C-alpha positions as CSV (number, residue, x, y, z in Angstrom):
1,M,202.2,186.5,31.6
2,D,204.0,189.5,30.2
3,E,203.7,190.6,26.6
4,K,203.8,187.7,24.2
5,H,207.0,187.0,22.3
6,K,206.8,187.6,18.5
7,L,207.5,184.2,16.9
8,A,208.4,183.7,13.3
9,I,207.9,180.2,12.0
10,I,209.8,179.8,8.7
11,I,208.9,177.2,6.2
12,G,212.3,176.5,4.6
13,S,211.3,174.3,1.6
14,V,210.0,175.6,-1.7
15,R,209.9,172.3,-3.4
16,E,206.8,171.2,-5.2
17,G,204.7,168.8,-3.2
18,R,206.6,169.7,0.0
19,F,205.5,168.6,3.4
20,G,206.7,171.7,5.2
21,P,203.4,173.5,5.3
22,S,201.8,170.6,7.2
23,V,204.5,170.5,9.8
24,A,204.6,174.3,10.1
25,S,200.7,174.4,10.6
26,W,201.0,171.8,13.4
27,V,203.9,173.7,15.0
28,A,202.0,177.0,14.7
29,D,199.0,175.5,16.4
30,R,201.2,174.1,19.3
31,S,202.8,177.6,19.5
32,R,199.5,179.4,19.8
33,T,198.2,176.9,22.4
34,H,201.4,177.3,24.4
35,G,200.4,180.9,25.1
36,A,203.8,182.6,25.2
37,F,203.9,183.6,21.5
38,D,202.3,185.8,18.9
39,V,202.8,183.6,15.8
40,D,203.7,184.6,12.3
41,V,204.2,181.9,9.7
42,V,206.6,182.8,6.9
43,D,206.5,180.6,3.8
44,L,209.7,181.1,1.7
45,A,207.7,179.9,-1.3
46,E,205.8,183.2,-1.2
47,V,208.9,185.3,-1.0
48,E,211.2,186.6,-3.7
49,V,214.5,185.2,-2.6
50,P,217.2,185.5,-5.4
51,L,220.4,183.4,-5.1
52,T,222.5,186.3,-6.4
53,L,223.5,188.6,-3.6
54,P,224.7,192.2,-3.9
55,A,228.4,193.0,-3.8
56,V,228.1,194.9,-0.4
57,S,228.2,192.7,2.8
58,P,225.0,193.1,4.9
59,K,227.4,193.2,7.8
60,Y,228.5,196.7,6.8
61,A,225.4,197.9,5.0
62,G,223.1,198.8,7.9
63,D,219.5,199.3,7.2
64,G,220.2,200.3,3.6
65,Y,221.0,196.8,2.3
66,P,219.7,196.6,-1.2
67,R,217.1,193.9,-1.0
68,P,214.4,193.1,-3.7
69,A,211.1,194.7,-3.0
70,G,209.5,191.3,-2.9
71,M,211.6,190.4,0.1
72,A,210.1,193.3,2.3
73,A,207.6,191.2,4.1
74,L,210.2,188.6,5.0
75,T,212.7,191.2,6.2
76,S,209.9,192.9,8.3
77,A,208.9,189.5,9.8
78,L,212.5,188.8,10.8
79,D,213.1,192.2,12.2
80,R,210.1,192.2,14.5
81,A,210.6,188.5,15.7
82,D,211.8,187.8,19.2
83,A,212.3,184.2,18.3
84,F,212.3,181.8,15.3
85,I,211.3,178.2,14.6
86,V,212.9,176.9,11.3
87,V,210.9,174.1,9.8
88,T,213.3,172.3,7.4
89,P,213.5,169.1,5.4
90,E,216.8,167.4,4.7
91,Y,218.0,167.4,1.2
92,N,221.2,165.4,0.4
93,H,222.2,165.6,4.1
94,S,221.7,169.3,4.4
95,Y,219.0,172.0,4.2
96,P,217.3,173.7,1.2
97,A,219.1,176.4,-0.9
98,S,216.0,178.5,-0.4
99,L,216.6,178.6,3.3
100,K,220.3,179.4,2.9
101,A,219.5,182.2,0.5
102,A,216.9,183.7,3.0
103,I,219.4,183.6,5.8
104,D,222.2,185.1,3.7
105,W,220.0,188.0,2.6
106,H,219.7,189.0,6.3
107,F,222.3,189.6,9.0
108,T,221.3,191.7,12.0
109,Q,217.8,190.2,12.0
110,W,219.1,187.0,13.7
111,T,221.4,188.7,16.2
112,A,220.9,187.8,19.9
113,K,217.7,186.0,19.1
114,P,216.8,182.3,19.8
115,V,216.2,179.8,17.0
116,A,214.6,176.4,17.4
117,F,214.5,173.7,14.8
118,V,211.7,171.4,13.6
119,S,213.0,169.0,10.9
120,Y,211.7,166.1,8.9
121,G,213.2,163.6,6.4
122,G,214.1,160.0,5.9
123,A,215.8,157.9,8.6
124,A,217.7,160.8,10.1
125,G,214.6,163.0,10.4
126,G,216.4,166.1,9.1
127,R,219.0,166.1,11.8
128,H,221.9,166.6,9.3
129,A,220.1,169.8,8.1
130,V,219.8,171.1,11.6
131,L,223.5,170.5,12.4
132,H,224.4,172.6,9.4
133,L,221.9,175.3,10.3
134,E,223.2,175.6,13.8
135,N,226.7,176.4,12.5
136,V,225.3,179.1,10.1
137,L,223.1,180.7,12.7
138,T,225.7,180.7,15.4
139,E,227.9,182.6,12.9
140,L,225.1,185.2,12.7
141,H,225.1,185.5,16.5
142,A,221.8,183.7,17.0
143,V,221.3,181.4,20.0
144,T,220.2,177.9,18.9
145,I,217.9,175.9,21.2
146,R,219.1,172.5,22.2
147,D,215.7,170.6,22.2
148,G,214.2,170.5,18.7
149,L,211.8,168.2,17.0
150,A,212.8,165.7,14.3
151,F,210.5,163.5,12.3
152,P,212.2,160.5,10.8
153,N,210.3,158.8,7.9
154,Y,207.7,161.6,8.1
155,F,205.7,160.0,5.3
156,T,204.6,157.2,7.6
157,A,204.8,159.1,10.9
158,W,202.0,161.6,10.2
159,Q,198.3,161.3,9.5
160,D,195.8,164.0,8.8
161,G,198.2,166.8,9.6
162,H,199.3,165.4,13.0
163,P,202.2,163.2,14.1
164,L,201.2,159.8,15.2
165,D,203.5,159.6,18.2
166,P,201.4,160.8,21.2
167,E,204.6,161.9,22.9
168,T,205.4,164.5,20.3
169,S,203.2,167.2,22.0
170,G,205.3,166.9,25.1
171,Y,208.5,167.3,23.2
172,A,207.0,170.3,21.4
173,K,206.1,171.8,24.8
174,T,209.8,171.4,26.0
175,L,211.0,173.2,22.8
176,L,208.5,176.0,23.3
177,D,209.3,176.4,27.0
178,Q,213.0,176.7,26.2
179,L,212.3,179.1,23.3
180,A,210.0,181.3,25.4
181,W,212.7,181.5,28.1
182,W,215.4,182.5,25.7
183,A,213.1,184.9,23.9
184,G,212.4,186.7,27.2
185,A,216.0,186.7,28.4
186,L,217.5,187.9,25.1
187,R,214.8,190.5,24.5
188,S,215.5,192.0,28.0
189,A,219.3,191.9,27.2
190,R,218.8,193.6,23.9
191,E,216.7,196.3,25.5
192,A,219.2,196.8,28.3
193,A,222.3,197.2,26.0
194,P,223.2,196.8,22.3
195,Y,224.7,193.4,21.5
196,P,228.4,193.7,20.8
197,A,228.4,191.9,17.5
């Protein structure tokens, strides 16, 4: 296999008692086992992500966008990533404010890169959150992956850090196969010519 793709797995929830780290840990293990990725887990609970944005639009600010110093590790992880997996819960039929703020503080970091989703929640398994995220990330010129993972009623569907459904690993492999294909295709395209955003 060629050089591994740099994968950033983003834990979107910062809520106390959140389940996201358990899901992200399992996804990171599957990603490492897959073999196509160099995995970096980014926990938004460990990052300074203010809700107040500067007056200048990141679209026009270039590399000089005035981000807080506490956001440097997040920005660096997003910059170097070839692909992303966003791990998100569903809050009130959408995704957490922490995740929206992290996305809004960045612009070019998502451009022409693939994003896959792993969601969890009640009966819908976080699917409403993913639908909203697809719209937002498409606006930022990211490429969203069709086959994601959703965990309905996660509180009864997991045990000891693993999903109980034995077919989940197969679904995860499909997600990772598609993500790896897009990561390679889009990295080659970005290296061949600048994306016309």
